[in-house]
Structure formats: structure tokens, C-alpha cells
N, C-alpha and C positions, 0 to 999 in steps of 0.2 A: 548100741553102746558107743561112746565116744572113743576115738583112736587114742592110744596112750600118749602119742606126741602132742595131740591137742590138749590133753589134760596137763602135761608137763608145762606147756606154754601158758595155760590158764593158771597153773600154780605160780609161775614166774610173774604173771600180771597181778595176781593176788598179793604176793610178797612185795611188789613194788608199791601198791596202793594201800595196803593194810599191814602195817608193821606189827608184829607180835601176835599174829593169829596162832592158836594152839593146833596140835595135831588133829584133835576131834573137830575143831571148827573148820579146818582146811578140808578134812574128809567129807563133812557134810556139804560143803560148797562144791566139791568136786564129784560128789556122788560115789564115793569109794570108802575104803576103810583106812585106819591110821597106819597099818602096816604098809599099805600101798603108797601113802603119802611119804613115808620115810624112804621108800624106793625111788619115788619121783625126786625128792630132795637130793638123793645120791646122784641121780642122773644130772641134775643141775650142777652139782659140784664137779662131776666129771667133765662138764663143758667149761669149767673155769669160772662159774658164777659162785661167788662166796656167800653161801647161805649159813647163817648162824642159828644154833638152837640154844635157847636160854631157859634154864629151869626156874622154878619159883612162881610166886603168885602172879607176877607181871611178866612171866616168861612167854615163850612161843618162838616161832620161826620168824627170822627177819633177814634182810640183805645187810651185808657189812656196811658200816657207816662210810659214806663217801663213794660207794660204788655207783657208777653211772650205767644205766641200762642202754642197750643199743637203741638207735633211733626208731626202729620198727621191726617187730617180729610177728609175722603172720603166717598161718597155715595156708595151703592152697585154697581151701574153702573160704577162709576169711578174706583173702586177697580178692577172690572172685566176687564175694559179696560186696566189698568196698567199691570195686570198679563198676560193677553193675548198678550199685546204688547211685554213684555219681552220674552215670550215663542216664539212668531213669530220671533223676532229679533235673538234669539238663533238658530232657525231652518233655517233662511235665511242667517246666517253668518254675520249679521249686527253688532254684538257686537264687542267691542274692545278687550275684553278677556272673556273667559267663566266664570272665577271667578267673574268678575264684574257683569255679568248678574245674576249669582246665588246669589251673595251677596246682590244685590239690591232686588231681589225677597224675600230672607229671611228676610231682614229688614222690607220690607213692610208688609209681612205676620205676623211678630212679633208684630207689633203695631196696627193691625187691631182689631176691636171688636171680642169677642169670638164667637158671633153667625155667623160671616162672614168667619171665618177661615176654618171650615170644608167644606162648599160648594166650596170655591176657591181651596182648596187642592184636592177635588174630581175632579174639572175641570182640574187641572194640571195633575193629574194622569190618567185621562180617555181620555184626548184629543189625537187624532191621526191626522196625516197629510198625504195627498195623495202624496205630493211632497217629493222627496228624500232630506235628509239634505244636505246643502251646506257646504263644508269645508271652514272655514273662513280664509281670509288673513287680519288679524287684524292690523290696524294702531295704532300708539301711540295715546292715548287719547288727550294729549296736542297738538299734531300736528293737529289732526282732528278738534279740537275746535278752534285752532289758524287760520286755513284756513277758517273755516266757519265764523268766526268773521271778517277776512280780506275781504272775499267776500261781506259780508253785508255792511261793512263800505267803500268799494271800495278802499282799501289800498293795495299797492304793498308790497310783502314780499320777503325775501331772503330765499332760500332753499338749503339744502344739500341733494343731490339726488343720489341714487345708481341705476344704470341701470340694466337690465336683464343680462348684461355681466359683472356685478360687477364693473363698472366704476363709480367713485365718482366724481360729478361735483358740483360746486357752481353756482347758477343761481338766477335771480330775476323773479318773476312771478306776473302777474296781475290775480288773481283768480276770474274768472267769475262765477263759481259755483262748488258745491260738488255733486257728483253723485255716487249712489250705484248701482252696476250692477252685478248680478249672483255671489255674494260672495266677491266682490272686491269693494273697495272705490277708486274713482278717483277725481282729481281736474282738471277742464278744464279752460284754460285761455291762455293769451299771454305770451309766454316764451321769455324773453329778451335775453337770451343766444343764442337761435336759430332764434330769431326775427320772430316767427311764432306761430300760434295757436297750442297748444299741449294738450294732455290728459295724465296726469301723475298718476301712481298708488301711492296712499297715503301711503301704507305700505312700500314703498321704500324711503320715505322721512324721513331722520334722524332728521332734526331740521327745525324750522321756526323762522325767525327773522323779526321784523317789519322794514319797510322802511318809509321814510317821503313822498314819492310820492303817489299820488292818480291817479285813472283811471276812464274811463267811459266804460261801457259795450256796445257793438254795439247794435243798435236798433233791437229788434226782435230776438236777439240771444237766443237760447235754448240749455243749456249745455247738457241735457239729449239726445236730438235729435242729437247733434254733436257727442257725444260719440258713440251713436248707429251707426251712419253713419261711424265713424272712424273704429270701430270694425268690421263692415260689409265690409269695403273697402279692404285694402291690395292690393294684386296683383291678385284678383279674375278675372275670365274671363268674367262672365256674369253680366250685369246690369239689374236687374229685377224691373218692375213696374206693379203692379196689383191693380185694384180697387175692394175692397171687399164691397159688398152691404149689410150692416148691421149696428147695433148700435155701435157707436164709443167706448163707455165705455166697452161694452162686448168684442169687438174685441181686445182692448188694454189688457184686463185681460187675454184673451185666448192666446195672443201672448207675454205675459210678459216674459222677459228673452231672447227672440230671438234677434239676431243681425240684426235688421232692424229698419226702421223709419216708423211711421204712421202719416198721415196728413188727418184730417177730411175735407170733402168737401160736396158739394150739392148732389152728386150721391153716397156717401159712404165714405170709408176710403181708401186713396191712400197708398199702401204698397210699399216701396222701399227697395231693398236689393241688395247685390252682392253675387255671388256664383261661385264656381269653377265647380260644376256639377249641372245640372238642374233637375236631378231625385230626389234629396233631396228636392228641392223647390217644385216640383210637389207633393210629398208626404205630405209636409206641407200644401199645398193648399187643397189637397184632404181631409185633416183632419178637415177642417173648416165646420161649419154648415150653412154658409151663401153663396149665389151665388157670383160669382166674374167674373171680365172681365180682360183678359190679355191685357196690353198695350204694353209691350215688355219684352223679345225678342220673335220673332215669333217661335224660336226654342223651347220655353217652351210648345207650343201646342202639338207637337208630344210627348214630354216627359210626359205631363199630360195624353194623350191618352194611352201611354204605361202603366202608373200606373192604369188607368181605366180598361185596358184589364187584368192586373194581378188581380185586384179585382174581375172582372167578372169571371175569371177562378176559383178563390178561392171560390166564391159564388156557383159555379156549382160542385165543388169537393165533392165527397162522402167519407164516412169513409172507405169504402173498396177499394177505388181507390189506385193505387200505388202512393207513394210519388212523388212530383214534381221532374223532372229531371231524374227519373229512368225508365221512359217508353221509 
């Protein structure tokens, strides 16, 4: 159950963003009853926040006209979530610029209550990551937000795009979704210039212009899965399909960032990937803590046995044995 203070602050946020919500509507959003909503409203009034209750068809609770909310009101849990989110985004290369993340963190910490600043500063200074930092390929903030908004509203946009060969083109795009993958932002959608489905790096998009056309996303289309399949595709020799018998959420976390697709099924998770060499895929599978079944190719089996033999020899090797390859 949420702490009462959390619900009171949530009520305040609802009143700020939705004027005229009725008691039953607020109760439903807060997960409580109308009587408790009235008690929370009384708490807000005791704090000097002018909450008005209006009767009638268009009545409901609302803040007094002209009242200005404090710049930031966060519970301990919310403040920790925001700071950790900023730190994680910086580590993963998700931010648009390093200065933006640092500036946002500084502003948040500056307006927090005095009692909350020291523990959050201690968390920021003592936090360590096991993963190596990712070098960001930061897109322009305006470009990223424009693509996200167009994807949500199903609106076609015009792009100025610079390819890896520094060729600049103008094209229209139906943005099906925005995807972040290993330090890079991508937009996946139908490219009208090429008349095909494309995955474009957002840091190479110089500008976004709205168009009057709208579009529909194909049924069942998953932008993240398509991007992973595209990055795993190319001209690789082998098409790999392996069923991993384990919990889908844990497998997804374990393989996050790998160029492959995962599909949950009755028997486990179907892993699909493409590879130029099978020894690397064999080592990836050997690192998993769950059993798996190879669907294809058959050539993956001897590659896996070769890795298993290497591990067995390493397990038998003693400290006084000659180094491998010197005997």
C-alpha cells in the first residue's frame, strides 16, 4: 500500500494537471475511496494549499485560480528514482548532452529538502557500475523530441539526413518508433525516399519538419525487435536459432545490448541472431546459466563442443603446467 504522504503528493499533482476531477475520479486514480480523498484534501488545505470544491455538473476539486505550485515536490523514493535515472542515463549514453544531465541533476538537488541532499549525494558519489561506460552519440534534443511526438501522433515528418559517407539527403519518414541501443538512438519507420523500412541513426538527422500526412503502423510491428534483427543481419554467414529454457525477463536482462532478437514461447525464449563465426555464438551460449536447445544450424553443435573442450582443459590445468600452446 502506498504511504499516505505519497498519495497526498499524488493528489496535489493531479489537481495541478487536471482541474475539475470529481471525488470518485480522484479516488479511482489514487486507489482509495472518496472519504479518504476528502481527508487528503483537508491535509493540503492545512498546508496552506488552496483547494476548492465546486458542485454541479462541471464541478470537482481544483486549485484556486492564480495559485502557483512549488517548483518541485518529491518524496524520498521519487527523488532517489530521478537521481538514479539521471546517473544511469549518463552511464548508458542515453543523454542528449553531458551538460544537460549534470545541469538537471544540479537543479534537482538544489531544490530538495536539506535532510534529503546528503544521502542522495552519498548515493551519487558511492555508486559503482559493473558495466563499462558507453560513449554517447548524442542527438539534438529538438530532433529527438520531434520524432517521438510524430511517432505518437502517427504523423509523417521530413528529415535532413547525413549518411555515414557524409551524403546529405532530404526524405520523408513515417516514424514507427524510437529505439535506444548500445549508446545510439535510432528511429525505425517507412522511408519514402527508398520506399522501404529503414532504421536511421538520430544523431545523423540535422532537422525534422512536420508534414500533413498521417500513417498507420503495421499490426504487431516491434521497432526494437526490427532494429535488433537489422543490426544482427548484414551479410553474415550463419543464421542462428536457439531456444533458451529459462525466465524471459532474466534472459532479456542477461542479453541486453546483444545484436539478437528474443521471442518468449511455451518452451522458453527463442533466440535468433546472425553470425559470421560460430565460435563467438558458442561462447555466448556457454556463458548462460540456463539450459538451451539448438534449433539451427547444425554446425553450431561442434563449435559448442569445441568451447566445452577448451573449458574442460582449463579446468584441469594446474598452476605449474606450461602455458597453453607451449607444450
